[in-house]
N, C-alpha and C positions, 0 to 999 in steps of 0.2 A: 930731259925735259921736252915735252911736246908742247909747243907754243903756237896758238892760233890767234890771228887777228881777225875779228868779225868785220866784214865789209859788205857794202852794197855797191857793186861796181868798184870805184876807187874811193868811195866815201866810207870812213871808219864809223862804225855804229856804236853808240853809247849803250853798253849792256849792264850798266851799274844797277838797274832795277831788276835784273834777272833773278827769279826765284829758283830756277834750275839751271845748272851749268854742267853739262856732261861732255865727255869726248867718247865717241863710239869707235871701237876698233873691230875690224873684221880680220880674222886669221887667214893665212894663206889658203886654207881649205875652202875659202869663200862661203862658209856656212856658219862657223862659230862666231858669235858677236859678243864682245865684252863692252860693258858700260863702266866708265871710270868717272868719278866726280872730279870736276875741274875747280880750280880756284882762280880768282883774279890775280894778275901780276901786280896791279896797283889797286884802283877802286872801280875798275870797269869802264870808266869814261873813255879810256883809250881803246876800247874794243878787244882787249887782250885777255884770253883765258889760257890756263896751262894745266897740264897734268905731269907730275913728277913720278916717273916709273919706279917700281921697286923690283927687286930680284924675282924672277919667275914670271913677270908680266908678259914678256915677249919670248915665249918658250919654244917657238916653232920657226925654223929658218924659212925664208921666202918673202914674198911681197905682201905686206900688210896694208890695209886701207884704214883711213880714219876720217872722222867727220865730227864737227861740233854740233851740239844740240842745246839750244837755249830756249827757256820759257820766260817771257816778260809779260807785264800787264797788257801789252799790245798784241801778243801772239806767241805762237810756237814756231821756232825757226831752226832750220838745219843749214849748215854751211855746205860748200862744195866738198866733194870727196877728194882726198889727197892720198898719196902712197909713200911708203918708205920700205927699204929692204932690211931684213934681219939676216945676218950671215951665221952659218954654223960655226961652232967652236972646233978647234983642232983636237 
């Protein structure tokens, strides 16, 4: 599960009105971009969105980047970019 809490500084943002909720992933090649539809963990008032990965999503070992993309009636928003590492199998 990739879980993101949308904040402005330390303030949690209510994203319950979001018409679009995506998490963008950039592969370790730093070129290939994947867009995955996110869901709320509750109703969005807590600022939390998530994507539950499936087999084959993270198919390349290395450092992946991810970022939330939200569209609400008040605008089009992107979170900060974060990273995680995918390790190769034996």
